[in-house]
KOLGU-4560 file (N, C-alpha, C; in nm, 3 decimals, padded with zeros to 5 digits):
<recs>
<n_xx: 09.888 n_yy: 08.170 n_zz: 07.535 ca_xx: 09.774 ca_yy: 08.204 ca_zz: 07.617 c_xx: 09.785 c_yy: 08.138 c_zz: 07.755 mol: A seq: 1 type: MET>
<n_xx: 09.836 n_yy: 08.012 n_zz: 07.757 ca_xx: 09.850 ca_yy: 07.942 ca_zz: 07.884 c_xx: 09.951 c_yy: 08.013 c_zz: 07.975 mol: A seq: 2 type: LYS>
<n_xx: 10.058 n_yy: 08.067 n_zz: 07.914 ca_xx: 10.159 ca_yy: 08.137 ca_zz: 07.993 c_xx: 10.099 c_yy: 08.261 c_zz: 08.059 mol: A seq: 3 type: LYS>
<n_xx: 10.015 n_yy: 08.333 n_zz: 07.986 ca_xx: 09.952 ca_yy: 08.453 ca_zz: 08.040 c_xx: 09.860 c_yy: 08.417 c_zz: 08.156 mol: A seq: 4 type: ILE>
<n_xx: 09.779 n_yy: 08.313 n_zz: 08.139 ca_xx: 09.688 ca_yy: 08.271 ca_zz: 08.245 c_xx: 09.764 c_yy: 08.221 c_zz: 08.369 mol: A seq: 5 type: LEU>
<n_xx: 09.870 n_yy: 08.148 n_zz: 08.345 ca_xx: 09.953 ca_yy: 08.100 ca_zz: 08.457 c_xx: 10.017 c_yy: 08.217 c_zz: 08.531 mol: A seq: 6 type: CYS>
<n_xx: 10.064 n_yy: 08.315 n_zz: 08.456 ca_xx: 10.126 ca_yy: 08.433 ca_zz: 08.516 c_xx: 10.024 c_yy: 08.509 c_zz: 08.600 mol: A seq: 7 type: THR>
<n_xx: 09.905 n_yy: 08.530 n_zz: 08.546 ca_xx: 09.799 ca_yy: 08.600 ca_zz: 08.619 c_xx: 09.761 c_yy: 08.523 c_zz: 08.745 mol: A seq: 8 type: ILE>
<n_xx: 09.748 n_yy: 08.392 n_zz: 08.733 ca_xx: 09.714 ca_yy: 08.310 ca_zz: 08.850 c_xx: 09.823 c_yy: 08.318 c_zz: 08.956 mol: A seq: 9 type: ALA>
<n_xx: 09.949 n_yy: 08.310 n_zz: 08.913 ca_xx: 10.060 ca_yy: 08.318 ca_zz: 09.006 c_xx: 10.063 c_yy: 08.453 c_zz: 09.078 mol: A seq: 10 type: PHE>
<n_xx: 10.048 n_yy: 08.562 n_zz: 09.004 ca_xx: 10.050 ca_yy: 08.696 ca_zz: 09.063 c_xx: 09.934 c_yy: 08.716 c_zz: 09.160 mol: A seq: 11 type: LEU>
<n_xx: 09.818 n_yy: 08.663 n_zz: 09.124 ca_xx: 09.701 ca_yy: 08.674 ca_zz: 09.212 c_xx: 09.726 c_yy: 08.601 c_zz: 09.343 mol: A seq: 12 type: THR>
<n_xx: 09.777 n_yy: 08.480 n_zz: 09.334 ca_xx: 09.804 ca_yy: 08.401 ca_zz: 09.455 c_xx: 09.917 c_yy: 08.465 c_zz: 09.536 mol: A seq: 13 type: ILE>
<n_xx: 10.016 n_yy: 08.518 n_zz: 09.469 ca_xx: 10.131 ca_yy: 08.578 ca_zz: 09.537 c_xx: 10.092 c_yy: 08.706 c_zz: 09.611 mol: A seq: 14 type: TYR>
<n_xx: 10.014 n_yy: 08.794 n_zz: 09.547 ca_xx: 09.982 ca_yy: 08.922 ca_zz: 09.607 c_xx: 09.858 c_yy: 08.920 c_zz: 09.695 mol: A seq: 15 type: PHE>
<n_xx: 09.770 n_yy: 08.825 n_zz: 09.681 ca_xx: 09.646 ca_yy: 08.824 ca_zz: 09.759 c_xx: 09.667 c_yy: 08.820 c_zz: 09.910 mol: A seq: 16 type: PHE>
<n_xx: 09.753 n_yy: 08.732 n_zz: 09.965 ca_xx: 09.770 ca_yy: 08.731 ca_zz: 10.110 c_xx: 09.823 c_yy: 08.863 c_zz: 10.166 mol: A seq: 17 type: PRO>
<n_xx: 09.918 n_yy: 08.926 n_zz: 10.100 ca_xx: 09.972 ca_yy: 09.051 ca_zz: 10.151 c_xx: 09.868 c_yy: 09.162 c_zz: 10.143 mol: A seq: 18 type: SER>
<n_xx: 09.789 n_yy: 09.165 n_zz: 10.036 ca_xx: 09.683 ca_yy: 09.264 ca_zz: 10.024 c_xx: 09.578 c_yy: 09.240 c_zz: 10.132 mol: A seq: 19 type: THR>
<n_xx: 09.544 n_yy: 09.116 n_zz: 10.154 ca_xx: 09.445 ca_yy: 09.082 ca_zz: 10.256 c_xx: 09.494 c_yy: 09.124 c_zz: 10.396 mol: A seq: 20 type: ASN>
<n_xx: 09.623 n_yy: 09.103 n_zz: 10.423 ca_xx: 09.680 ca_yy: 09.141 ca_zz: 10.552 c_xx: 09.673 c_yy: 09.292 c_zz: 10.571 mol: A seq: 21 type: GLU>
<n_xx: 09.705 n_yy: 09.370 n_zz: 10.467 ca_xx: 09.698 ca_yy: 09.516 ca_zz: 10.476 c_xx: 09.555 c_yy: 09.563 c_zz: 10.503 mol: A seq: 22 type: LEU>
<n_xx: 09.460 n_yy: 09.503 n_zz: 10.436 ca_xx: 09.320 ca_yy: 09.541 ca_zz: 10.454 c_xx: 09.276 c_yy: 09.510 c_zz: 10.596 mol: A seq: 23 type: ILE>
<n_xx: 09.313 n_yy: 09.394 n_zz: 10.649 ca_xx: 09.270 ca_yy: 09.358 ca_zz: 10.784 c_xx: 09.335 c_yy: 09.447 c_zz: 10.889 mol: A seq: 24 type: SER>
<n_xx: 09.460 n_yy: 09.490 n_zz: 10.869 ca_xx: 09.524 ca_yy: 09.582 ca_zz: 10.964 c_xx: 09.452 c_yy: 09.715 c_zz: 10.967 mol: A seq: 25 type: ARG>
<n_xx: 09.419 n_yy: 09.767 n_zz: 10.849 ca_xx: 09.349 ca_yy: 09.895 ca_zz: 10.842 c_xx: 09.209 c_yy: 09.883 c_zz: 10.898 mol: A seq: 26 type: GLU>
<n_xx: 09.145 n_yy: 09.768 n_zz: 10.881 ca_xx: 09.010 ca_yy: 09.750 ca_zz: 10.932 c_xx: 09.008 c_yy: 09.749 c_zz: 11.084 mol: A seq: 27 type: ALA>
<n_xx: 09.117 n_yy: 09.712 n_zz: 11.148 ca_xx: 09.122 ca_yy: 09.708 ca_zz: 11.294 c_xx: 09.120 c_yy: 09.848 c_zz: 11.354 mol: A seq: 28 type: LYS>
<n_xx: 09.179 n_yy: 09.946 n_zz: 11.288 ca_xx: 09.185 ca_yy: 10.081 ca_zz: 11.341 c_xx: 09.048 c_yy: 10.147 c_zz: 11.329 mol: A seq: 29 type: LYS>
<n_xx: 09.000 n_yy: 10.202 n_zz: 11.441 ca_xx: 08.870 ca_yy: 10.266 ca_zz: 11.442 c_xx: 08.880 c_yy: 10.400 c_zz: 11.513 mol: A seq: 30 type: LYS>
<n_xx: 08.785 n_yy: 10.489 n_zz: 11.483 ca_xx: 08.779 ca_yy: 10.621 ca_zz: 11.545 c_xx: 08.640 c_yy: 10.640 c_zz: 11.603 mol: A seq: 31 type: ILE>
<n_xx: 08.634 n_yy: 10.697 n_zz: 11.724 ca_xx: 08.505 ca_yy: 10.727 ca_zz: 11.787 c_xx: 08.512 c_yy: 10.868 c_zz: 11.842 mol: A seq: 32 type: PHE>
<n_xx: 08.415 n_yy: 10.949 n_zz: 11.806 ca_xx: 08.410 ca_yy: 11.089 ca_zz: 11.847 c_xx: 08.291 c_yy: 11.104 c_zz: 11.941 mol: A seq: 33 type: HIS>
<n_xx: 08.315 n_yy: 11.157 n_zz: 12.061 ca_xx: 08.204 ca_yy: 11.173 ca_zz: 12.154 c_xx: 08.245 c_yy: 11.248 c_zz: 12.280 mol: A seq: 34 type: GLY>
<n_xx: 08.163 n_yy: 11.231 n_zz: 12.384 ca_xx: 08.181 ca_yy: 11.301 ca_zz: 12.510 c_xx: 08.216 c_yy: 11.201 c_zz: 12.620 mol: A seq: 35 type: ARG>
<n_xx: 08.314 n_yy: 11.237 n_zz: 12.703 ca_xx: 08.357 ca_yy: 11.151 ca_zz: 12.813 c_xx: 08.247 c_yy: 11.151 c_zz: 12.920 mol: A seq: 36 type: VAL>
<n_xx: 08.201 n_yy: 11.031 n_zz: 12.958 ca_xx: 08.100 ca_yy: 11.022 ca_zz: 13.064 c_xx: 08.153 c_yy: 10.952 c_zz: 13.188 mol: A seq: 37 type: ILE>
<n_xx: 08.266 n_yy: 10.883 n_zz: 13.177 ca_xx: 08.322 ca_yy: 10.814 ca_zz: 13.293 c_xx: 08.471 c_yy: 10.787 c_zz: 13.268 mol: A seq: 38 type: CYS>
<n_xx: 08.553 n_yy: 10.810 n_zz: 13.372 ca_xx: 08.696 ca_yy: 10.781 ca_zz: 13.364 c_xx: 08.733 c_yy: 10.697 c_zz: 13.485 mol: A seq: 39 type: VAL>
<n_xx: 08.791 n_yy: 10.582 n_zz: 13.463 ca_xx: 08.840 ca_yy: 10.494 ca_zz: 13.570 c_xx: 08.990 c_yy: 10.478 c_zz: 13.555 mol: A seq: 40 type: ASN>
<n_xx: 09.052 n_yy: 10.402 n_zz: 13.644 ca_xx: 09.196 ca_yy: 10.383 ca_zz: 13.638 c_xx: 09.239 c_yy: 10.300 c_zz: 13.517 mol: A seq: 41 type: SER>
<n_xx: 09.151 n_yy: 10.210 n_zz: 13.470 ca_xx: 09.190 ca_yy: 10.125 ca_zz: 13.358 c_xx: 09.109 c_yy: 10.145 c_zz: 13.230 mol: A seq: 42 type: ASP>
<n_xx: 09.001 n_yy: 10.228 n_zz: 13.235 ca_xx: 08.923 ca_yy: 10.249 ca_zz: 13.114 c_xx: 08.854 c_yy: 10.385 c_zz: 13.114 mol: A seq: 43 type: ASN>
<n_xx: 08.797 n_yy: 10.416 n_zz: 13.001 ca_xx: 08.723 ca_yy: 10.541 ca_zz: 12.981 c_xx: 08.595 c_yy: 10.506 c_zz: 12.906 mol: A seq: 44 type: ILE>
<n_xx: 08.487 n_yy: 10.576 n_zz: 12.938 ca_xx: 08.361 ca_yy: 10.553 ca_zz: 12.868 c_xx: 08.324 c_yy: 10.681 c_zz: 12.794 mol: A seq: 45 type: GLU>
<n_xx: 08.296 n_yy: 10.665 n_zz: 12.665 ca_xx: 08.264 ca_yy: 10.778 ca_zz: 12.579 c_xx: 08.125 c_yy: 10.755 c_zz: 12.519 mol: A seq: 46 type: ILE>
<n_xx: 08.048 n_yy: 10.863 n_zz: 12.508 ca_xx: 07.912 ca_yy: 10.852 ca_zz: 12.457 c_xx: 07.891 c_yy: 10.949 c_zz: 12.341 mol: A seq: 47 type: LYS>
<n_xx: 07.824 n_yy: 10.899 n_zz: 12.238 ca_xx: 07.779 ca_yy: 10.982 ca_zz: 12.125 c_xx: 07.638 c_yy: 10.937 c_zz: 12.092 mol: A seq: 48 type: ARG>
<n_xx: 07.542 n_yy: 11.025 n_zz: 12.115 ca_xx: 07.402 ca_yy: 10.988 ca_zz: 12.093 c_xx: 07.363 c_yy: 10.878 c_zz: 12.189 mol: A seq: 49 type: GLY>
<n_xx: 07.311 n_yy: 10.769 n_zz: 12.136 ca_xx: 07.272 ca_yy: 10.655 ca_zz: 12.219 c_xx: 07.383 c_yy: 10.552 c_zz: 12.235 mol: A seq: 50 type: LYS>
<n_xx: 07.493 n_yy: 10.572 n_zz: 12.165 ca_xx: 07.603 ca_yy: 10.475 ca_zz: 12.167 c_xx: 07.702 c_yy: 10.509 c_zz: 12.278 mol: A seq: 51 type: ILE>
<n_xx: 07.731 n_yy: 10.411 n_zz: 12.363 ca_xx: 07.833 ca_yy: 10.425 ca_zz: 12.467 c_xx: 07.944 c_yy: 10.323 c_zz: 12.439 mol: A seq: 52 type: GLU>
<n_xx: 08.068 n_yy: 10.368 n_zz: 12.449 ca_xx: 08.182 ca_yy: 10.283 ca_zz: 12.416 c_xx: 08.283 c_yy: 10.286 c_zz: 12.530 mol: A seq: 53 type: LEU>
<n_xx: 08.324 n_yy: 10.169 n_zz: 12.576 ca_xx: 08.427 ca_yy: 10.158 ca_zz: 12.680 c_xx: 08.559 c_yy: 10.124 c_zz: 12.612 mol: A seq: 54 type: ILE>
<n_xx: 08.660 n_yy: 10.203 n_zz: 12.641 ca_xx: 08.794 ca_yy: 10.185 ca_zz: 12.585 c_xx: 08.892 c_yy: 10.166 c_zz: 12.700 mol: A seq: 55 type: LEU>
<n_xx: 08.983 n_yy: 10.070 n_zz: 12.685 ca_xx: 09.080 ca_yy: 10.037 ca_zz: 12.789 c_xx: 09.216 c_yy: 10.100 c_zz: 12.759 mol: A seq: 56 type: TYR>
<n_xx: 09.276 n_yy: 10.160 n_zz: 12.863 ca_xx: 09.408 ca_yy: 10.221 ca_zz: 12.851 c_xx: 09.516 c_yy: 10.114 c_zz: 12.840 mol: A seq: 57 type: PHE>
<n_xx: 09.624 n_yy: 10.146 n_zz: 12.771 ca_xx: 09.742 ca_yy: 10.060 ca_zz: 12.765 c_xx: 09.865 c_yy: 10.144 c_zz: 12.802 mol: A seq: 58 type: THR>
<n_xx: 09.981 n_yy: 10.079 n_zz: 12.811 ca_xx: 10.104 ca_yy: 10.156 ca_zz: 12.838 c_xx: 10.138 c_yy: 10.247 c_zz: 12.721 mol: A seq: 59 type: GLU>
<n_xx: 10.093 n_yy: 10.211 n_zz: 12.601 ca_xx: 10.127 ca_yy: 10.287 ca_zz: 12.481 c_xx: 10.022 c_yy: 10.391 c_zz: 12.442 mol: A seq: 60 type: ASN>
<n_xx: 09.917 n_yy: 10.407 n_zz: 12.520 ca_xx: 09.814 ca_yy: 10.505 ca_zz: 12.488 c_xx: 09.873 c_yy: 10.645 c_zz: 12.489 mol: A seq: 61 type: THR>
<n_xx: 09.842 n_yy: 10.721 n_zz: 12.385 ca_xx: 09.889 ca_yy: 10.860 ca_zz: 12.374 c_xx: 09.775 c_yy: 10.954 c_zz: 12.408 mol: A seq: 62 type: ARG>
<n_xx: 09.805 n_yy: 11.060 n_zz: 12.483 ca_xx: 09.706 ca_yy: 11.158 ca_zz: 12.527 c_xx: 09.745 c_yy: 11.293 c_zz: 12.467 mol: A seq: 63 type: TYR>
<n_xx: 09.659 n_yy: 11.346 n_zz: 12.380 ca_xx: 09.691 ca_yy: 11.470 ca_zz: 12.308 c_xx: 09.600 c_yy: 11.582 c_zz: 12.359 mol: A seq: 64 type: ILE>
<n_xx: 09.661 n_yy: 11.692 n_zz: 12.405 ca_xx: 09.586 ca_yy: 11.807 ca_zz: 12.456 c_xx: 09.529 c_yy: 11.887 c_zz: 12.339 mol: A seq: 65 type: LYS>
<n_xx: 09.450 n_yy: 11.990 n_zz: 12.375 ca_xx: 09.390 ca_yy: 12.075 ca_zz: 12.271 c_xx: 09.495 c_yy: 12.152 c_zz: 12.192 mol: A seq: 66 type: MET>
<n_xx: 09.608 n_yy: 12.185 n_zz: 12.255 ca_xx: 09.714 ca_yy: 12.260 ca_zz: 12.185 c_xx: 09.809 c_yy: 12.168 c_zz: 12.108 mol: A seq: 67 type: ASP>
<n_xx: 09.768 n_yy: 12.042 n_zz: 12.090 ca_xx: 09.840 ca_yy: 11.941 ca_zz: 12.010 c_xx: 09.968 c_yy: 11.889 c_zz: 12.077 mol: A seq: 68 type: LYS>
<n_xx: 09.989 n_yy: 11.922 n_zz: 12.205 ca_xx: 10.102 ca_yy: 11.866 ca_zz: 12.277 c_xx: 10.059 c_yy: 11.739 c_zz: 12.347 mol: A seq: 69 type: THR>
<n_xx: 10.156 n_yy: 11.657 n_zz: 12.381 ca_xx: 10.125 ca_yy: 11.529 ca_zz: 12.445 c_xx: 10.119 c_yy: 11.547 c_zz: 12.596 mol: A seq: 70 type: GLU>
<n_xx: 10.025 n_yy: 11.477 n_zz: 12.658 ca_xx: 10.008 ca_yy: 11.485 ca_zz: 12.803 c_xx: 10.001 c_yy: 11.347 c_zz: 12.864 mol: A seq: 71 type: GLY>
<n_xx: 09.934 n_yy: 11.338 n_zz: 12.979 ca_xx: 09.919 ca_yy: 11.211 ca_zz: 13.048 c_xx: 09.770 c_yy: 11.183 c_zz: 13.069 mol: A seq: 72 type: SER>
<n_xx: 09.740 n_yy: 11.072 n_zz: 13.131 ca_xx: 09.602 ca_yy: 11.032 ca_zz: 13.155 c_xx: 09.527 c_yy: 11.137 c_zz: 13.237 mol: A seq: 73 type: LYS>
<n_xx: 09.598 n_yy: 11.214 n_zz: 13.315 ca_xx: 09.539 ca_yy: 11.316 ca_zz: 13.401 c_xx: 09.468 c_yy: 11.429 c_zz: 13.329 mol: A seq: 74 type: GLY>
<n_xx: 09.489 n_yy: 11.442 n_zz: 13.198 ca_xx: 09.423 ca_yy: 11.551 ca_zz: 13.124 c_xx: 09.278 c_yy: 11.518 c_zz: 13.092 mol: A seq: 75 type: ILE>
<n_xx: 09.237 n_yy: 11.394 n_zz: 13.111 ca_xx: 09.101 ca_yy: 11.353 ca_zz: 13.075 c_xx: 09.006 c_yy: 11.386 c_zz: 13.189 mol: A seq: 76 type: ILE>
<n_xx: 08.897 n_yy: 11.455 n_zz: 13.155 ca_xx: 08.795 ca_yy: 11.493 ca_zz: 13.252 c_xx: 08.658 c_yy: 11.456 c_zz: 13.197 mol: A seq: 77 type: GLU>
<n_xx: 08.561 n_yy: 11.442 n_zz: 13.287 ca_xx: 08.424 ca_yy: 11.415 ca_zz: 13.246 c_xx: 08.371 c_yy: 11.535 c_zz: 13.168 mol: A seq: 78 type: ILE>
<n_xx: 08.290 n_yy: 11.509 n_zz: 13.069 ca_xx: 08.223 ca_yy: 11.608 ca_zz: 12.982 c_xx: 08.312 c_yy: 11.669 c_zz: 12.875 mol: A seq: 79 type: CYS>
<n_xx: 08.435 n_yy: 11.623 n_zz: 12.861 ca_xx: 08.519 ca_yy: 11.671 ca_zz: 12.752 c_xx: 08.473 c_yy: 11.607 c_zz: 12.621 mol: A seq: 80 type: GLN>
<n_xx: 08.488 n_yy: 11.680 n_zz: 12.513 ca_xx: 08.463 ca_yy: 11.623 ca_zz: 12.382 c_xx: 08.597 c_yy: 11.570 c_zz: 12.331 mol: A seq: 81 type: GLU>
<n_xx: 08.598 n_yy: 11.444 n_zz: 12.288 ca_xx: 08.723 ca_yy: 11.379 ca_zz: 12.249 c_xx: 08.706 c_yy: 11.301 c_zz: 12.119 mol: A seq: 82 type: VAL>
<n_xx: 08.820 n_yy: 11.274 n_zz: 12.059 ca_xx: 08.827 ca_yy: 11.182 ca_zz: 11.946 c_xx: 08.919 c_yy: 11.069 c_zz: 11.989 mol: A seq: 83 type: LYS>
<n_xx: 08.867 n_yy: 10.947 n_zz: 11.988 ca_xx: 08.943 ca_yy: 10.831 ca_zz: 12.035 c_xx: 08.977 c_yy: 10.739 c_zz: 11.919 mol: A seq: 84 type: ALA>
<n_xx: 09.102 n_yy: 10.700 n_zz: 11.911 ca_xx: 09.150 ca_yy: 10.603 ca_zz: 11.812 c_xx: 09.174 c_yy: 10.473 c_zz: 11.887 mol: A seq: 85 type: TYR>
<n_xx: 09.115 n_yy: 10.364 n_zz: 11.840 ca_xx: 09.126 ca_yy: 10.239 ca_zz: 11.913 c_xx: 09.130 c_yy: 10.120 c_zz: 11.818 mol: A seq: 86 type: TYR>
<n_xx: 09.172 n_yy: 10.006 n_zz: 11.875 ca_xx: 09.170 ca_yy: 09.880 ca_zz: 11.802 c_xx: 09.103 c_yy: 09.776 c_zz: 11.892 mol: A seq: 87 type: ILE>
<n_xx: 09.048 n_yy: 09.675 n_zz: 11.831 ca_xx: 08.984 ca_yy: 09.567 ca_zz: 11.906 c_xx: 09.083 c_yy: 09.452 c_zz: 11.921 mol: A seq: 88 type: LYS>
<n_xx: 09.115 n_yy: 09.418 n_zz: 12.046 ca_xx: 09.206 ca_yy: 09.308 ca_zz: 12.075 c_xx: 09.144 c_yy: 09.221 c_zz: 12.183 mol: A seq: 89 type: GLU>
<n_xx: 09.135 n_yy: 09.093 n_zz: 12.156 ca_xx: 09.083 ca_yy: 08.997 ca_zz: 12.254 c_xx: 08.949 c_yy: 09.042 c_zz: 12.310 mol: A seq: 90 type: LYS>
<n_xx: 08.860 n_yy: 09.081 n_zz: 12.222 ca_xx: 08.723 ca_yy: 09.123 ca_zz: 12.258 c_xx: 08.717 c_yy: 09.248 c_zz: 12.346 mol: A seq: 91 type: LYS>
<n_xx: 08.827 n_yy: 09.325 n_zz: 12.350 ca_xx: 08.831 ca_yy: 09.451 ca_zz: 12.424 c_xx: 08.872 c_yy: 09.562 c_zz: 12.328 mol: A seq: 92 type: LYS>
<n_xx: 08.819 n_yy: 09.680 n_zz: 12.350 ca_xx: 08.857 ca_yy: 09.796 ca_zz: 12.272 c_xx: 08.974 c_yy: 09.865 c_zz: 12.342 mol: A seq: 93 type: ASN>
<n_xx: 09.092 n_yy: 09.859 n_zz: 12.281 ca_xx: 09.213 ca_yy: 09.914 ca_zz: 12.340 c_xx: 09.240 c_yy: 10.053 c_zz: 12.283 mol: A seq: 94 type: MET>
<n_xx: 09.251 n_yy: 10.151 n_zz: 12.371 ca_xx: 09.271 ca_yy: 10.290 ca_zz: 12.332 c_xx: 09.414 c_yy: 10.312 c_zz: 12.284 mol: A seq: 95 type: LEU>
<n_xx: 09.429 n_yy: 10.357 n_zz: 12.161 ca_xx: 09.560 ca_yy: 10.385 ca_zz: 12.103 c_xx: 09.597 c_yy: 10.530 c_zz: 12.127 mol: A seq: 96 type: VAL>
<n_xx: 09.501 n_yy: 10.620 n_zz: 12.099 ca_xx: 09.527 ca_yy: 10.764 ca_zz: 12.113 c_xx: 09.396 c_yy: 10.834 c_zz: 12.142 mol: A seq: 97 type: LYS>
<n_xx: 09.401 n_yy: 10.934 n_zz: 12.230 ca_xx: 09.284 ca_yy: 11.016 ca_zz: 12.258 c_xx: 09.322 c_yy: 11.162 c_zz: 12.242 mol: A seq: 98 type: ILE>
<n_xx: 09.239 n_yy: 11.236 n_zz: 12.169 ca_xx: 09.264 ca_yy: 11.377 ca_zz: 12.141 c_xx: 09.152 c_yy: 11.458 c_zz: 12.204 mol: A seq: 99 type: VAL>
<n_xx: 09.188 n_yy: 11.555 n_zz: 12.289 ca_xx: 09.089 ca_yy: 11.643 ca_zz: 12.351 c_xx: 09.051 c_yy: 11.750 c_zz: 12.249 mol: A seq: 100 type: ILE>
<n_xx: 08.922 n_yy: 11.758 n_zz: 12.218 ca_xx: 08.874 ca_yy: 11.855 ca_zz: 12.120 c_xx: 08.812 c_yy: 11.978 c_zz: 12.185 mol: A seq: 101 type: LEU>
<n_xx: 08.749 n_yy: 11.958 n_zz: 12.301 ca_xx: 08.680 ca_yy: 12.066 ca_zz: 12.369 c_xx: 08.690 c_yy: 12.042 c_zz: 12.519 mol: A seq: 102 type: LYS>
<n_xx: 08.714 n_yy: 12.148 n_zz: 12.595 ca_xx: 08.722 ca_yy: 12.136 ca_zz: 12.741 c_xx: 08.588 c_yy: 12.099 c_zz: 12.801 mol: A seq: 103 type: ASN>
<n_xx: 08.592 n_yy: 12.052 n_zz: 12.924 ca_xx: 08.472 ca_yy: 12.013 ca_zz: 12.996 c_xx: 08.382 c_yy: 12.134 c_zz: 13.021 mol: A seq: 104 type: SER>
<n_xx: 08.252 n_yy: 12.113 n_zz: 13.003 ca_xx: 08.157 ca_yy: 12.220 ca_zz: 13.031 c_xx: 08.062 c_yy: 12.181 c_zz: 13.144 mol: A seq: 105 type: ASP>
<n_xx: 08.098 n_yy: 12.078 n_zz: 13.221 ca_xx: 08.020 ca_yy: 12.038 ca_zz: 13.338 c_xx: 08.055 c_yy: 12.129 c_zz: 13.455 mol: A seq: 106 type: CYS>
<n_xx: 07.958 n_yy: 12.158 n_zz: 13.537 ca_xx: 07.983 ca_yy: 12.247 ca_zz: 13.652 c_xx: 07.978 c_yy: 12.170 c_zz: 13.780 mol: A seq: 107 type: PHE>
</recs>
């Protein structure tokens, strides 16, 4: 019985840190769906309902057009509906990928 308990304790201690690390990595990835209300050279502001979220561009940010091809920062316009994938780093929301879902309807 002691061998079984020792084995269970060892396996729990051995696998817990790696499981915890996987959970924390997945918890960092977030998705926000909304409408672009402001675009600057270093960030974008997206709004859904009463929630406004500022996301910062990086060198690795991917920009996906409506036809699923990759583009550049220039494809982002005010009033577009987008889905943004981001992570929180150093108290800033860093934009990983932005997907254009609907073209701008502002006149």
